[in-house]
N, C-alpha and C positions, 0 to 999 in steps of 0.2 A: 422758248417759243418754238415749240417743236412740231414738226411733222415727224413722223416717227423716226427718224434719226434723232430725236432730242433727248432720249435717255442716254445714260453714259455709254451704253454698249450697242446701240442700234435697235433694230426692230425684228419682230417675229410675227408673221401672220399664220394662224393655225388653220391649215387646210385639211378638210375632212370630206366624208361622202356627201351626196346631194342633200339639199336643205328641205326641211318641212316648210310649208308656205306661210303659216300664221304665227304671229308673235305671241308670246305668253300673255296670260291675264294680268290685270293690274296688280292683283295680290301677289302673284308669282314674281313679278318685276320688283315690287316693293320688298319682298323677302331677299332678293339678290342685293338690292341697295342696302338693306339693313345689315346684312352680313358684312358687306364691305366696311360699313361704319363701325360695327361691333369689333371687327378684327383690326381696326385702326388703319385700314387701307383707304380710307376717305374720311373727310369731315362731314360732307353732305353731297348729295347727287340729285340732279334733276334730269329726267328722261322725257323727251318728246318723241312721239311716234306718229307716222302717217301710214295708213293702210287704205288705199283707194281714195275716197273722198273724206275719210274720217281721220281726225287728229285727236290724240289724247296725251295727257301729261301725268307723270308719276314722279313724286319727289320724296326724299327722305333726308332728314337732317335739318339743321338750323342755320339761318343766314349769319347771325352775329355770334354764334357759339354760346349764347346765353340760355338756350332752351326755350326762349319765348318768341322767336322770330322764324317760323318755319319757312323753308325754301319753297318756291313755287315757280310757275312758268314765266313770271315777270321779274324774278330775281336776276340781277346783273352779275355777270362773270367776265373775267378776261378769257378770250378764246385763243390767244397765242397764234401759232402758225396756221390755224384755220383761216386767219386773215388772208393768207396767200390765195385762197380760192376767190376772194373778193378782188384782189389785185389782178388776178388773171382775167376776171370778167371785165374789169375796167379797161384792160388792154384790148380785149375783144370788142368792147363797145366803141372804143376810139377807132379801132380798125374798121368796124362796120360803117362808121361815119366817113372814113377816108382821111382822118386826121393823121394817122400813122399807118404803117403796114407791119405785118409780123416779121417780114424779112428785112426791115429797116435797120441800118447800122446804128448801134448804140452811140457812136461818135457824133452822129448828126443831131443828137439831142443833148449833148454835153455842153457845159459852158466852154467858151473858146479857149480859156486858159488851161483847161485840162489836157489838151493836146489831141491831135488828129490821129495818133497811133495808139492811144490808150485802149487797152482791151483788144489788142491785135496780136496775131502770131502767124508766121509763114504767109503773110499776105491776106489772111482771113481775119475778119473783124466780128466781134460779138454782135449778134442781132437781138432784137427784142424777144424773138421766139426762143433764142438760146437762154435768155434770162428767165423766161416764164417756165421753161422746162428743166431748169437746173443742169443745163449742158453747156454753160458759158466757159467753164474752166476756172471760174472764180472760186475762192475757198469758202468754206462754211461761214467763217467769221473773219473780219479784217484784222491784220496784225496790229493796227494802231487803235484798237478799241480802248484799251487801258482804262477799265472802269475805276472810278474814284470811290464807288460805293458798291461793295460786292453784292448786297441785297437788291441792288437796282443796277444790274451790270451794263445796260445799254444807255443809261442816262448820260446826257451831255455829248452824245456822238452827233456831231454837226454835219451838214452837207459838205462843208469845206474839208473836214477830215475824211469824209467818204470819197470825195473826188481826189483828194491828195493820195489816198491809198491806191486808187485805181491808176493814177498817173504813174506811180512808181512800181506797179506790180507786173511781174513777168509771168505770163500764162504758162502752165506746165504742159499744156497740150493745146491742140487747135480747138477753137470754138466749135461746138456742135458735135465733138467727137465722142463724148462719154458723159453719162449722168453722174453728177456729184452734188448732193443736196447743199444749197447755199442760201443761208439767211441773208448774207451780204448781197448776193445777186438779186434776190427778190426785193430787198429794201431799195437797192439801186433802181430797179425797174419802177417801183412806186414813185421814187423821186423824179425820174426823168419824165414819166407820164404827167405828173403834176406840173412839172416845169413847162412842158409843152402847152398846158392849159393856162399857165400863169396863175395857178392856184396852189394852196397847200395840198398835201396828199389827202387829208381828211375832207377838205372842201371838194376836191375832185371826186372822191368816193361818194360823198353825199349827193352831189349834183347828178352824177352819171349812173350810179348803181343803187344807192340806198333809198333816195326819194322815189325813183321810178318803181321800186319794189315795196314802197310804203313801210320801210323798216325804221321806224322812229326811235326804237330803243337799241339801235346798233350804231355806235359812235366810238370815237377815241376820247374825246373830251366829254366828261360826264356832266349832264345838266343836273339841276337840283333833284328832280324826280328820280333819275337814274342813281344818283349818289345815295339817296335814301333807301334804295332797293339793292344796293351793292352787297354781295356776299363777302364776308371777311375771308381773305385768302389764308392758306396754311401750307407750310412746307410738308415734305414727305413724313417728317416726324411729328406733324400736326402742331408745330409752333406757328404763331401768327406771322404773316408775311405781307409786306406792303405791295401795292401795285407797282408794275414796271413801267418805266418811261422809255420808249424805244428810240427817241431822237430821230435821226435821219433814216433809221431802219423801220419806220412805221409800216411800210408796205409788206414787211415780213411777219409782223405779229402784234400790232398795237390795238386791234379792235376789241371792244367790249360789247357784249350782247346778252340776250335772254333766250331761253328755250322757245318762248312764243315767237320771237322774231326769227330765230333760226329755222323753225318749222315753216313759217311763211316763206322764208328764203328757199328752203328745200322744195316746197310745193311748187314754187315758180320754176325751179330747175327740173321738176318732173315734166313740165310742159303741158300746154303751151304757156309760156311766160307772157307778161304784159307786152303789148305790141311794141312799145318803145325800146325794149331791151331783150325780148325773147330770142332774137337771132344771135345776140351776143352770148346769152346763156348757153344756147346750143353749141356755138362755136367753141366756147371754153371747155366743153365736155369731150371734144373730139380727141382721140389719141394722136399725139404728135411725135413723141420720141419713146424709145424703149428704156428700161432700167435694168440693172444687173439682177433684179429679182424676177424669177420665172412668173409669167402671166401678169406682170405688173408694168403698165405703161403710164405715161403722163400726158395730160392735156395742158391747158393754160392754167397752171396752178393746181388743178385737180389731179389726183392719182386714180387710176382705173385698174381694178382687179378683175381679171377674167377667170371664171371658174364654172365648170359644168354648163357651159353654154350661156352663162349669164354675166352681166357686168355690174359690179359695184363701184360707184364713183364716190371718192371719199377724201377727207383730209382730217388731220387732228392737230392739236396744239397743246403746248405746255409753257407756262411761265413759272415764276418762283412759287406761286401759291394757288395755281388753278390748272385744270386739265379739261380739254374739250375734244369731242369727236363728232363729226357730221358725215353722213353718207346717205346715198339713195340708190335705188334700183328702178330705172325707168320702166323696164319691161313689166315688173310687178306693181308699179305705182306705189312703192313703199319707200319710206325714209325714216331716219332716226337722228336725233341730236342728243348727246349726253354731255352734261356740264357738271364739273365737280369743283368745289372750292378747297381743293388740296392738290398737291403736285403728284399724287399717285396716278398711275396709268389706269384708265377706265375704257380703253379702246375695245377690249374684248367684250365688254357689255354691249357696246353699240353694234359690233359685228354679229354677236350672238342674237340680238334682237332683230336684226335685219335678215339673218340667215342662221337658223338654229343649229345647223351642222358645224358652224364655226364655234368651237367650244369655249366656254368660260375657263379662265385659267384657275389652277388650284391655288387656294389662298392659304398660306402657311399660318400657323398660330401667331398671334400678335406677340411681338418682342419689344419690351420696353428697354431701350438702351440707356445706360447710365454713364455719364462722362466722369472720368477720373483725372486727377491732376498728375502730370509728369514734370520732372525737372526740365526747364527749358533747354538746358545743356544737353540732355539726353535726346532731344529731338533732332539734333544735327545729323545723326547717323541715318535718318530716313531721307534726307535731302538728296535729290537726284532725279534722273530720267529713267523711266521704266517702260520698256517696249513690249506691248501686247501683240502687235502685228507690225508688218513692215511700214505701214502708214498710220499707225495709231499708237500713241504713247501717253503716259501720264507723267507730268513733271511735278514733283513735290518740292515746295520751297518753304523756307521758314521766314516769317515776317512778324516783327514785334513779339517774339516769343511764342508764336502759334504756327501750326502747319497748315499749308494750303496745297490743294491738288488741282491741276489743270489738265484736262484731257484734250487731245488734239482737236483744234477747231472749236473749243468751248470755253466759256468763262472759267476763271478759277474760283474754287469754293473752299472754305475752311473745313478741315476734317478734325474730328474730336476723338481722343483716346478713350477706349473702353477696356483695354488691357494694355500691357506693356508694348506689344507689337501689333495691336489690332485697333483700327480707327474706323469711324463711321461718318458719313455725311448726314447733315440735317435737312438738306434741300432735296434729297432723293434717297430712296431706300436702297442704299448700297454701302458696302463696307470694303476696306482695304486691309488685308492681312499680310504683313511683311514677313519675308523669309530671311531667317538669320542662320548663318553657319556656326560651326562649333567654336570659331574664334570670336563670335559676337558681331561679325560684319553682316550688314544687310545686303543680300545678293539679288533680291527680287521681291515681288508681291503677287498676291492673288486678289482679283476683284470679285466680290460676291454680289450678285444682283439678279433678281427675277429667277432664282433657282439655278443660275449659272455660276460657275467658278472659272474665271479666266486668268491664267498665269501670265506674268510678265517678268522679264529679266532686267536687272539694273544695268544700263549701258553707260552711265556716267554719273 
């Protein structure tokens, strides 16, 4: 459920000279989408565009993978971490009503048994604004996630487990000190806002955000109509993937939607929005904190990219089988939504359509990876921790005769051998090549992803 921290190695925004003002034609966009599908970079993609008062939709690919159900603007996708923009607006809406305040202490909304010092350090306590801007000091994911089902890594994570983790967690720095993307923090925000309203997160979102914006195809729980229009999800290797259940982390990535609904949502964000919620939409878009990336700040959920005197407000998302990107430029009254029913990154398409100087990434030739069998005893030599950076490692474990890899702050995923020392993921287009010395000992690995090769040394 990603904002662009959700690939294995983080994110890259391609910055280039000033933009041309107009998006490409429908046929040009369709060619872009067709190439992604032809090179196995996507199963199918739907694009929605707003230019002034005009909205248009372009799609390529099939909903069910059977060649008979074409994608369109009413096809339903998981949007993953793009959910966080909705959670930020829920926070802004409740603040506009005076039900909470942005600087309100998190502890004031927690169950009494969690403790009055949870989320505190040096006398400073996490605020709702800290949660909404990823500056709380909370980690990307909680250590007690412990997924029972790797293909559905957040299922079964209850509010009790969420609060238990918070009660026992020691913040590594003061709240508000520094940006660090946190699915846990935004999930916690969704939980406490819903608790304040005595509703579930989905009920709160429907009542305060979705219904006022008339977004009837944006939900967590699929009704019969949405289920019938659901696109089959696919991993990065294009094998089928089930929907994710986010449990208590719903506010971080549980929403499902359509291109038509997301374009309606973005049009409202271009302003003026509906009277009942317009002020909250505007409030969520205001820059609140900086990030380590140049010219990138964060509002309430939204990220804001400043370039060439313009501001692009955006979020993206990824689950096991889907990828999403939504963005808008209020000055130009332009917006884009891109939805894919596979886990490949399509953010560059959205950025390029909103600003043509933001280049499309180079697409390598399609590679069909073939799994080979290795003696389970041979896998033991790969087990260990590999440090790629001072705060980022990959831990490789062996379970039930198979290898699993877990990057810092992310779920663990199975990796599959394609050569004696080379393994690949099926959930993301990434490979691990292990480094072996002359004595046969594994001393490190190199991660290959998105054209990058990142080495790491074995530290244990």
